[in-house]
N, C-alpha and C positions, 0 to 999 in steps of 0.2 A: 048516387049509387056507388059504393066502393066495391071494386072487383079485383079478386086475386088473379094472378097470372104467372106463367112460367115462360121465360125467354129461352128458346132453343135455336140451334142452327145446324146446317150441314154445308161445309165449305163456304161459310159466310152468307149463304142463302138463309135468312133469318125469319123466325116465326114468333108470334105471341100465341101461346097455347092457353086456351080457356077451358077449364075442366067443368063440364056440365054433367058429370056422372050422377051427382046427387041433387042437382037443381037445374031447372031450365034457364038458359041464358039466351036472350034475343036482343040484338043491338041494331040500331038504325045505321044507315049508310054513313051519316055524319059521325056517329060514334066510332064506327069502324075506321074511318079515315083519320079520326083524332088519335086512335090507338097506334095506327101505322105511321103517323107523322113523326119524322126524326127530330123535329125542333120542339114541338109542343106536346108530343105524346111519348110513347115508348119507342116506336120506330121498328118497322119490320117490312118484309116483302109480302108476307101473308099472315092473316089472323086465322088460327085453326081452332075449331070447337070440337072437343072430344065428347061424344054422347053415348049413352047405353043404346043397344039395339034390341028391338022386340024379338028378334029371332034368337033363340038360345044357342044356335050353332055359330052365330056371329059374335065375336068378342066385344067389338065396339064399332060405332059409326063415327064419321067425322065430316064436318063442314069446312069449306075453304073460302076465304075472301081475300082478294087481292088488295093492295094498298089503296086502290081507288074505291074500295067499299063494295065492289061487285063480286058476286059469287062465281066460282069457277068449278070445273068438273073434277080436276085431279091435280095432284102435286106429289111427285115421287119423293123428293127430299122431305117434304112435310109428313108424308105417310111413314117414312122410316123414323123420324123424330117421335111421332106419336106411338110407334111400335115400342120404342125404348121407354117412353113415358108410361105407357099402359103396363108394361112388364114390371117396371120399378114400383108401381102402385098396386100390383097384383090384380089388375083388371083383366089381364090376359097372361097366358104362359109365354115364356121367352122363346121357346123352340118352334112353336107353330101357332101363329095368330091368324085369325080370319077377321078382316075389317071391311066395312062398307063405306066407300066413297060415293059422292054424287054420281060418278060415272060407272059404278059397279063394284064388285067385290075384289079385294086384293088379299094376298097371303104374305105374311111377314115372318122373318126369322132373325133372332139376335145371335151373334157369333161370339166366340171366346175372345176375339181381338177387339171387342166392343163395336165392331161394325154391324150394320143391319142390312139385310137384303129384303127386297120386296118383289114379288111376282106381279108385274104390271099388266098381265093379260096379253092377249093377242092384239097387235097394232091394227088399226083400221086404215085401209088403203083406198077404199072406194071413195071417190070425190063426194058423193052424197052423205057419206057417213062421217066425213072429217069435220065440218062440211067445207067444201071447196068447189067453186063453180067451174065445171068443166064437163065436156061430153066424153065419157070414157076415161078409163084409168090408164096411166102411163108411169114409168119410173121417175120421169122428170117432166116438168111443164115450163112453158115460156110465160113469164109474167112481165107485163109492161108497167114500168114505174118511172114517172117523170120523163117520158119520151124515150127511155132506154129499155131494152129487153134483158131479162135475167132468167137463167135456168134455175129452177127450184124443184125440190121434192116436197110433196104435201103428205103429211102423216098425222094421224090422230093417236095419241097415247091416252085417250080419255079426254084430251084437250087438243085443239088444233095447233099444228106446227108447220112452218115453212122452213126448209133447210137449204142453204146455199153453200156450195163448195168454193172456197177462196184459196188463193195462193199463200196468203199469210194473214193470220187473224190480227196481228198487230196493226196492220194498215187497213183492215176491213172497215167500211163505212157504217159501223154498227149504229151509231147515234143519229145518222142521217137516213140510212135505208131501213133500219129497224122499224121506226114508227110508221113509215110509209107502207111497208108491207103488212105490219100489224093491222092497220085499218083499211087495207085494200078491199075494194068492193067484192072481189072474188072470194074473200074470206068473210062470209056474212056474220060470223060470231067473233071476228077478229082472230089473230093468230100470234103465237109465240114465234120468234124468228131466230134461227140458229145459223151462225157463221162458222163453218167447219173447215179446218185445215188438216188434210190427211198426211200424217208423218210416215206411217207404215201401215200395213194391213191390220196391225194389232194396236195401233195408237193414233189417236186424233187429238187435236187441240180445238177448243170450242169456246165461242162467246155467244151469249144468248140475250136478245132483247125480249123481255118477258111482258106479255100482254097485261096492261094495267099497272105495270111496275116500272119498266125501264130496264136498262142493263143490270143484270144480277151476277154476282160472282160465282153462283152455282145454280144449275137447274137440272133436276133429275129427269123429268119427262123430256127436256130438251136433249139431254145426253142420250136417252133411249131413241128418240126420233132421229137424231143424227146417225147413230149406228144403223138403224133400220134403213135410212136413206143410202148410206154407204154400201150396205149389204145388197140392196136392190140393184145397184149398178155394178156389182162385182168387185168393189174396191176394198172391202173389209172382211175379216174373218169372224168366226162365231164369238170369240172373246176379245173385247176391245177395252183398253184403258182410255178413258176420256179425261183429258186435262183441261180444266176450267180455271179461270183466274183465282178461284178460292181453293183449288186442290183437285185431287183425282177421284173419279168414280169408275167402277167396273160394270160393264154391260155385257150380258150374254144373250145372244139371239141365234137360234138354230136355223131360222128361216120361216118362210110363209106358213101360216097356220099355227105357229108355235108362239108361246108367250115370251115376253122380254123380261129378264131378271136384272134388277139394278141393285148394286151393293156399294156401300160407302159409310162414312161416319155419320153419327147423330149425337150431338153434344148439347149439354146444358150451358147456359150463360149465367142466368140468375133468376130469382123469384122475387115477387113484390106484389104490391097492390096499387090500384090507380082509381082516382075519383072521376066518375063520368056524370 
């Protein structure tokens, strides 16, 4: 089977976009892993499927698969890339798009500076909704990893996140602690793990160990979760610039009960076809 694709990215968080607007596309876990493999495939953090939606008020739906071939609920950077892709192909208007992710509906908007914003919805903070194993909700939790205790925030942006505040992200043990927290038994569906350094109330630096991927240069839901975590303990303002290894994202969150809005770049890399 020969399959056409478009390669896109936001801050180096890269995606293989498969357009299923006019035909059904279904791939096995092995095929998804092959596409994501950076040596024998195309290479990406996530494979995104753009589908038509049966609801006439929804412009398109999308499916998300991590590099390990497992489906996931949400991807902020991926959503914004698909918003640009859908607008360029006239599947949806540029100014006001409604899209359906596995975790629910999102609203997208393209701006004159070529950035794309996405309303990610209201963050979920109750442990059962994240999901995170704990009796009762708190701004932070103590998590034991390898005999040591760490203070984390637990947030769902449609997908589960653990956020740790660190003194300096350059020396943070991302590659050691990230996978241990990702698969911690208190996160039954595993977790994305953010390491946040607070520079000012309006600026943070962030590295993210992404569930099923590893460290990624940019993570949209991770940026949102970090700002939520910082706001819950009174360290951050409503508008925050999040500096990741791949570049900056802008996050706006007014507080509990309000949606998180994420804004940043969405860029094309190339198009091609691959034999599976």
